[in-house]
Residue, then its C-alpha position, 0 to 999 in steps of 0.5 A: m500500500a505504501w508503494i502504491f501511495w508513493l507511485s500515486a504521489q509522483p507528478k509524472l511516471p515513465h511510460p515503458g509501454r512504447k518500449v515493449g510495443l504496447s500503447d501507453q493506455l494498455f500498459d497503464y491499465a494492465a499495470h493498474a490491474v496487476t498492482f491492485g490484483v497483488l494488493a487483493a492477494l495480500v489482503w486475502r492472505v491476511v484475512i485467511f490468517c485471521h478468519r475462522p471457516q464458516p459453512e455459508p458465505t458471509l460478509n466477513s469471508p475472505p473473498f468479500l473482504s479482499i474485494l471490499f478493502s482493495a476496491l476502497y483503497a483503489l478509490s482512495d488512491e484515485i482521490h489522492q491522485a486528484f490532489v497531486p499536480g500533473r495527475w488526476a483521478k480517472l474512473s477508467d483507472w479505478l475500473a482497471d483496478i477493480l478488474g484486477i482485484l476481481v480476477m485475482v480473488a476469483l483465481l484465489n477462490w478457485a484455487k482454494r476450492r480445488r485444493t479443498r476438493t483434492q484434500a477431501s478425496 
């Protein structure tokens, strides 16, 4: 989270997308998705460590809490950027963050269910 905050506080960031043959927008959105996907995975780890398994999905389940916390941090990051000279908050950036979060949580949930089925066999 500190790394994300530091990046957001920079008035200008390099755009390496051109060097690897990608458009700046594609690279930027992919970077958003990957960064916040990693944050969601780290939040998942913390929640799993502190969570007692329950038979029914609840609002304090690892997937829900990972998505909620990461999405709210992504929103606060966009608001933070609105106050940095040369930066601005963009809905499209936040949506890219959300996409990365959802994909990561779906993958983690899939892996957890698969591991549980394998152990039960």
